[in-house]
Structure formats: structure tokens, C-alpha cells
N, C-alpha and C positions, 0 to 999 in steps of 0.2 A: 093865118091870113093876112095878106097884104093888099093894101088900098092902091088903088089903080089912079093914076098911071103908077107903076112902080119901077123902081130904078134897076136896072140890069144888074149892077154890082151887089144889090143887096140880093136878090135873086140868087145869084151864084153864090154869095155867102150861105144862103138858108139851103140850098141844094147840097153844098157842100158839107153843112152840119148835118143833114139828115143822113146823108151817106156815110160820114165818121161814126154817127151815130149806129146806124145799123149794122156796121163792120165790127163795133164793139159789142154789141148786143150778140152777133153771131160769134165772134171769137170766145164769149162768155158760155154759149153754150156747147160749143165745141169743147170747149175744155172740159166740160161735165160729161159730155158723151163719150169722148177717148179717155178719161179719168186723169186728167192734169189740172183739176181744180185746185190743188193745192198749190201750184205755180203761180197762181194769181197775186199780184202786186197789192201789198196793202188793203186785201179786201174787196178792192173796187170790181174784181172780176166776180166774187160769190154771188150767186143766184139767190132770188127772195125766195123764201120759204115755199110758196105756192108752186114755182117753178121748179125746185127741186124734188117738191112732192110729185109732181106731174111727170117729171123724167123717171124719177126711181119707179113708177107704176109702169111706165113705158117701157122700161128696160127689163122688169121682172116679166113682163109679157113674153118676150123672145128670149130663150136662153143660149141657142146656138146660131152660129153663123147663117148654117143652113135654113134655118127657121127664118131668119131675117131676111135673107133673100128671098124666098119664096113668098115672104107676107106682102098683102096688098094694105092700103090703107083701110079699106074695110073690114079685112081680116082683124088689123090692129083695134079697129073701133069696136067690133064686136067682144073682141077680147076684154078691151078696157069698158064696158059696157054704157058705150055713147055714141053719138051717132057720127057718121062720117063728117059732117059738117061740123060738129062741135071739137072732133079730132084736128081737123083743118085749121079751126080758129085756135086751139091750143097751140099748136105749131106755129102759127102766125104771129100769135103773142109772143112766142120764145124766139120768131126770127128765124126759122129753119123750116126747111122743106121735108116731106115726108122721105123724098129721095134722097135728100143729104142727109138725113137722120141713119137711114139705112147705109148708107157708105160709110159713114162714122163710126156706127156699131160693127158693120163687119171688121174694120181696121182694129176696133178694141179688141174684137174677138182674135184676130190675127195677132196682134202684141202679146195679148197673154199665151197665145200658143207657141209664140216664139221665143218667149222666154225659156222655153224648155229645149234644150238643145238635141234631144230624142227626137224631136219632128222634124222633119224634113221640110224644106219650104214647100214644096209641092202638096206633102200632105196637110201643111197650115192653109194654103190656098184652098183646098178642097174643104178642109173643116170649117173654113169662114165663109163659106159659100160663092166663091170665085170659080169661074168656069175653066181657067187654066192659070198654070203657076206662071206664065209670062205675063198674062192682065194683072194678076194679083202684084206682081214685081212693078210693073210700071204704075199702078194707082199707090202703091206702098212708097216708091220713090217718088212721086209727088206730092204726098205727103208729108213725109220726113225727109227727102231730101239724099238719102242713101238708101240703096237696095235692100231688101230683106236681111241677107247675108250679112251684110255690113254694119245692120244695125245690131244684129244679133251678136257679133263679134265685139263691137263697141258695148253693148251691155253686159257680156261676160268679162269683159276686162277690166271693169270698175269694179 
């Protein structure tokens, strides 16, 4: 709460603080969904137990990329035995939208599949729920900064 009249500088600082906090929360959830929670610095990125429990339940509901792709918010709410609005509130509390969660989960499935050198990129794209290998490559490169093939090569060389 800010008393009126308020200083523009104070308003800018508060808005920047809110944006910064939201970005930190989103990064924390993103690490959890993608599976990079161990890379958190000094425990600052660790989720609270209730957040972790909710995400674990949500992860357990959908096991494949195709299931995740086809799932709607209503489907997830039914599988979690909660109302659509309650699920939306939980997602909002975590700082992530349903659409973003689905995108990250499909990437997680794809990353797991890419670790096996026997899987072709087109097969990985299909199993992860992407409509085409080109779209999958574009999304993957936006996320990781390299193409799926380059990422796999880097992983296999380590």
C-alpha cells in the first residue's frame, strides 16, 4: 500500500521489486518442472514443501508428452480431484500458468528422450507431443540455446 500522493521513483522501485520477485518465483518453478532443482544456489531456489508436493502430484498425473499436450486445465483438475478454479489458484500461487507448465513438461519429456542416442529427433518430437520436428527444434533452441542435436552431442561428450 502506498499513500497518495506517491512519489514516481518509489512507484518504479516497487514495481521493479514485484517484477524481480515474480521472475525469481518463475525460475524456481521452472527448475523444478524441468528437473534442474539441484542447480539452485545455496538453497535459495528450493521450493517449499507444499509447492513441491503439489508439483509432484501434478507430475504424476501425466506421464507422457502426448498426454500433456492433449490435456486441458479441466482434465488436470479432474485427475487431481480438485476444481478448475482451485487448480488455477495453485498454479497462480506457484507463479506459472497451465500453458507454461505444459510447455516445460513437454521439454522435460523431450530431454529425457534425447538422452538416449537411439532416439531420432523426429521421434523425440512426436513422443514429447510436438506436431513437427521443426517446431520442436525451434522451441528447444529457445529454451536451451542450442538445437536438440547439438545438445545431445554435448551431453554424450561429457
